[in-house]
C-alpha positions in Angstrom: -56.7 36.4 -35.5 -54.0 38.5 -37.1 -54.7 37.4 -40.6 -58.4 38.4 -40.4 -57.5 41.6 -38.5 -55.0 42.8 -41.1 -57.5 42.0 -43.9 -60.1 44.2 -42.2 -57.6 47.0 -41.3 -56.3 47.1 -44.9 -59.7 46.9 -46.5 -61.6 49.1 -44.1 -64.4 46.6 -44.1 -65.1 43.2 -42.6 -65.2 40.1 -44.9 -66.2 36.6 -44.2 -62.9 34.7 -43.7 -61.5 31.2 -43.8 -63.2 29.6 -40.8 -66.6 30.9 -41.7 -66.3 30.2 -45.4 -65.2 26.6 -44.7 -68.0 26.0 -42.2 -70.6 27.4 -44.6 -69.2 25.2 -47.4 -69.4 22.1 -45.3 -72.8 22.8 -44.0 -74.2 23.4 -47.4 -72.3 20.3 -48.8 -70.9 22.6 -51.5 -67.3 21.5 -50.7 -68.2 17.8 -51.2 -70.0 18.5 -54.4 -67.1 20.4 -55.9 -65.2 19.1 -58.9 -61.9 19.0 -56.9 -63.4 16.9 -54.1 -64.8 14.5 -56.6 -61.4 14.3 -58.4 -59.6 13.6 -55.1 -62.0 10.8 -54.1 -62.2 9.4 -57.6 -58.4 9.1 -57.8 -58.0 7.0 -54.7 -61.1 4.8 -55.4 -59.9 4.0 -58.9 -56.3 3.4 -57.8 -57.3 1.7 -54.5 -54.8 4.1 -53.0 -54.6 6.4 -49.9 -56.3 9.7 -49.1 -54.0 11.8 -46.9 -55.2 14.7 -44.7 -52.5 17.0 -43.3 -53.3 19.8 -40.8 -53.4 21.3 -37.3 -55.6 19.3 -35.0 -57.3 21.6 -32.5 -60.4 23.7 -32.1 -58.5 27.0 -32.0 -60.2 28.0 -35.2 -57.2 30.2 -36.3 -55.6 27.8 -38.8 -58.0 24.9 -38.7 -60.8 23.3 -36.8 -61.4 19.7 -35.7 -65.0 20.0 -36.8 -63.9 20.4 -40.4 -61.7 17.3 -40.1 -64.5 15.3 -38.7 -66.8 16.3 -41.5 -64.2 15.3 -44.1 -63.6 11.9 -42.5 -67.4 11.2 -42.4 -67.7 12.2 -46.1 -64.8 10.1 -47.1 -66.3 7.1 -45.5 -69.7 7.9 -47.2 -67.8 8.1 -50.5 -66.4 4.6 -50.0 -62.8 5.7 -49.5 -61.2 2.7 -47.9 -57.9 4.0 -46.7 -57.2 7.4 -45.0 -54.0 8.6 -43.3 -53.9 11.7 -41.1 -50.7 13.7 -40.5 -51.4 15.6 -37.3 -49.8 19.0 -36.5 -50.0 19.7 -32.8 -51.1 23.2 -31.6 -50.5 24.3 -28.0 -50.5 27.9 -29.2 -54.1 28.8 -30.1 -55.3 26.3 -27.4 -53.8 25.3 -24.0 -50.0 24.5 -24.2 -50.3 20.8 -23.3 -53.7 19.8 -24.8 -52.5 17.6 -27.7 -53.6 14.4 -26.0 -57.2 15.7 -25.8 -57.4 16.2 -29.5 -55.5 13.1 -30.5 -57.8 10.9 -28.3 -60.9 12.6 -29.8 -59.5 11.9 -33.3 -58.7 8.3 -32.4 -62.3 7.8 -31.1 -63.7 9.1 -34.4 -61.4 6.8 -36.4 -62.3 3.8 -34.3 -66.0 4.4 -34.8 -65.6 4.8 -38.6 -63.4 1.7 -38.9 -65.7 -0.5 -36.9 -68.9 0.8 -38.5 -67.8 0.7 -42.1 -64.8 -1.6 -42.2 -62.4 1.2 -43.1 -58.7 1.6 -42.6 -58.4 5.1 -41.2 -55.4 6.0 -39.0 -53.0 8.7 -37.8 -49.7 8.3 -39.7 -47.4 11.0 -38.5 -47.1 14.3 -36.7 -45.2 16.9 -34.7 -45.4 20.3 -33.2 -46.4 23.2 -35.4 -43.2 25.2 -34.6 -40.9 22.4 -35.6 -42.8 20.6 -38.4 -44.4 21.8 -41.7 -46.0 25.2 -40.7 -43.3 27.7 -41.4 -44.3 31.1 -42.9 -42.7 33.8 -45.0 -39.9 31.4 -45.8 -38.3 32.1 -42.5 -37.2 28.6 -41.8 -37.4 26.1 -44.7 -36.0 23.4 -42.4 -39.4 23.1 -40.7 -41.0 22.3 -44.1 -38.3 19.9 -44.9 -38.9 18.1 -41.6 -42.6 17.9 -42.5 -41.9 16.5 -45.9 -39.6 13.9 -44.5 -42.1 13.0 -41.8 -45.4 13.0 -43.8 -44.3 12.0 -47.2 -41.2 9.9 -46.7 -41.9 8.4 -43.3 -38.5 9.5 -42.1 -38.7 10.4 -38.4 -38.5 8.7 -35.0 -41.0 5.8 -34.9 -43.8 5.2 -32.3 -46.6 2.7 -32.0 -49.2 5.5 -31.7 -49.5 9.3 -31.6 -50.4 9.1 -28.0 -47.1 7.2 -27.3 -45.2 9.9 -29.2 -46.7 12.7 -27.2 -46.3 11.0 -23.9 -42.7 10.4 -24.7 -42.2 14.1 -25.5 -43.9 15.1 -22.3 -41.2 13.3 -20.3 -39.5 16.7 -20.7 -41.6 18.7 -18.2 -40.9 22.0 -20.0 -41.9 20.9 -23.4 -45.2 22.2 -24.8 -47.2 20.9 -27.8 -45.9 23.3 -30.5 -42.4 22.0 -29.9 -43.1 18.2 -29.9 -40.5 16.6 -32.3 -41.6 15.0 -35.5 -42.8 11.4 -35.3 -44.0 8.6 -37.6 -46.4 5.8 -36.6 -45.2 2.3 -37.6 -47.0 -1.0 -38.2 -46.4 -4.4 -36.6 -43.4 -5.0 -38.9 -41.8 -1.6 -38.0 -42.6 0.1 -41.3 -44.3 3.5 -41.6 -48.1 3.0 -41.9 -48.8 6.1 -44.1 -46.1 7.4 -46.4 -47.4 9.3 -49.4 -47.1 7.3 -52.7 -47.8 7.6 -56.4 -51.6 7.6 -57.1 -52.6 9.1 -53.7 -54.6 12.2 -52.9 -53.5 14.8 -50.4 -55.5 17.6 -48.7 -54.1 20.2 -46.4 -57.1 21.0 -44.3 -55.7 24.2 -42.7 -57.8 27.2 -44.0 -55.3 30.0 -43.1 -52.8 30.7 -45.7 -49.6 32.0 -44.2 -48.4 28.7 -42.7 -49.8 26.6 -45.6 -48.0 28.2 -48.5 -44.6 26.5 -48.2 -45.7 22.9 -47.9 -48.1 23.6 -50.8 -45.1 24.7 -52.9 -43.3 21.5 -52.0 -46.2 19.4 -53.4 -47.2 21.7 -56.3 -44.0 23.2 -57.8 -41.8 21.5 -60.4 -39.0 24.0 -59.8 -38.3 23.7 -56.1 -34.8 24.8 -54.9 -35.4 25.0 -51.1 -34.5 21.5 -50.1 -34.0 18.1 -51.6 -37.4 16.3 -51.7 -35.7 13.0 -52.3 -38.7 11.8 -54.1 -41.9 13.7 -55.2 -44.8 11.3 -55.5 -47.3 11.6 -58.2 -50.3 12.8 -56.2 -53.4 15.0 -56.6 -52.8 17.8 -54.0 -55.4 20.3 -52.8 -55.6 22.9 -50.1 -58.7 23.7 -48.1 -58.4 27.1 -49.7 -56.1 28.8 -52.2 -53.5 30.2 -50.0 -51.9 32.7 -52.5 -54.0 34.0 -55.2 -51.2 35.8 -57.0 -49.1 32.6 -57.3 -52.2 30.4 -57.8 -51.1 28.2 -54.9 -52.2 25.6 -54.6 -53.6 25.0 -58.1 -56.5 23.0 -56.6 -58.5 23.9 -53.6 -61.8 23.1 -51.9 -63.3 26.4 -50.8 -63.0 29.7 -52.7 -61.1 32.4 -50.7 -62.8 35.7 -49.8 -62.7 38.3 -52.6 -61.3 41.4 -50.9 -61.5 44.5 -53.2 -60.5 48.1 -52.8 -58.0 48.0 -50.0 -56.7 51.3 -48.7 -53.3 50.7 -50.4 -55.0 50.9 -53.9 -56.7 54.1 -52.8 -53.4 55.7 -51.6 -51.6 54.7 -54.8 -54.4 56.1 -57.0 -54.0 59.4 -55.2 -50.1 59.2 -55.5 -49.7 59.2 -51.7 -46.3 57.6 -50.7 -46.5 54.9 -48.0 -44.4 52.4 -46.1 -45.0 49.1 -44.4 -42.6 47.6 -41.9 -42.3 44.6 -39.6 -40.1 41.6 -39.0 -40.5 38.4 -40.8 -43.2 37.0 -38.5 -45.6 39.7 -39.4 -44.2 41.1 -42.6 -46.8 39.4 -44.7 -49.5 40.8 -42.5 -48.6 44.5 -43.3 -48.2 43.6 -47.0 -50.0 40.5 -48.3 -52.9 40.5 -45.9 -53.2 44.3 -45.7 -53.4 44.4 -49.5 -56.4 42.0 -49.7 -54.4 38.8 -50.0 -52.2 40.0 -52.8 -48.4 39.6 -53.0 -46.0 42.3 -54.0 -46.2 46.0 -54.5 -49.2 47.9 -55.9 -47.0 50.8 -57.1 -43.3 50.3 -56.1 -42.5 53.8 -57.2 -44.4 55.3 -54.2 -44.4 52.3 -51.7 -41.6 50.9 -49.6 -42.0 47.5 -47.9 -39.3 46.6 -45.3 -38.8 43.2 -43.8 -36.4 42.9 -40.8 -35.4 39.2 -40.5 -36.8 37.5 -37.4 -34.5 35.6 -35.1 -34.6 31.8 -35.5 -35.0 31.1 -31.8 -38.1 30.4 -29.6 -39.6 33.8 -29.1 -40.0 33.4 -25.3 -36.2 33.5 -25.2 -36.3 37.0 -26.7 -39.7 38.5 -26.2 -38.7 41.9 -27.5 -38.0 40.2 -30.9 -37.0 42.9 -33.4 -38.8 45.8 -31.7 -35.7 47.9 -31.5 -34.7 47.4 -35.1 -38.2 48.1 -36.3 -38.3 51.3 -34.2 -34.9 52.6 -35.5 -35.9 51.9 -39.1 -39.3 53.5 -38.7 -37.8 56.7 -37.2 -35.5 56.8 -40.2 -38.5 56.5 -42.6 -40.4 59.2 -40.8 -37.5 61.6 -40.6 -36.9 61.2 -44.4 -40.1 63.3 -45.0 -40.8 61.0 -48.0 -43.9 59.3 -46.7 -47.5 60.4 -45.8 -48.8 57.1 -44.6 -47.2 54.1 -42.7 -48.1 50.8 -41.1 -46.1 49.0 -38.5 -46.5 45.7 -36.8 -44.5 44.9 -33.6 -44.8 41.1 -33.2 
């Protein structure tokens, strides 16, 4: 995927990345023996509260993988966690456009088996398409994250009896694909949300890729949060599958150590005093900066580097497939004609 690709391009070497690191950690049981996992489990067992799992449900293996979710559910049951709620983000981008029911039905089967075998209370609580709910990146559209917060945490979204019912209702629009399915909340027999996030709960974001995980992590982790009104911020223990931003230490708690990428080409260029530029629109700006620089935010040497972000349009990209190609081109020509730079990197989304 583009995250792994830009890490490799910027570093000049291939590093084991999120999917591989998580799979190795699960297989070795290292994840479940970590202090953070024990803290998450211990909190809900002591408080008799709820363990929440938020993430993309698919086997696309770009942001997450169903196998990782299954392993976590099995381990939670083995750890005697009584109540689990899953907040499902629907893909349709790294997998077929209308495949959500396949993944939801697979998940429902797993939950049914666990509930029947171990007398647990594991259920899907909320969800929505990844391009409308929770998974914004590069602070392009905080409204997506606010929708996710309202849906997963507050239980404030249209109500349905099941995730399957919500998806089938969305599919009544024959043109709608999974990534644009509106937010939904599952209610109980009394019409109340079955899985709001409350004081004393534990929450894990099980996506391993960082770019679309940072903003929701900020909403859970940060005391100072000016981007939208959270209404209430429950007292939870929050962890990411990985630490999504090492510079910002975000989130503070995580289950799998991220790859340590050293000596990217940008450091080499700066040491040699070679001026460089990086340019893209919002959707790939972090790829030619953060990921290219070995998962580090900001400049290495602002005196000889110039990073340019051209703001992406806030419309479905199939309505404007050229995106910001013209603007990127014009600005790049200007940079080249200045004679100031000896190295440049450009991404056309």
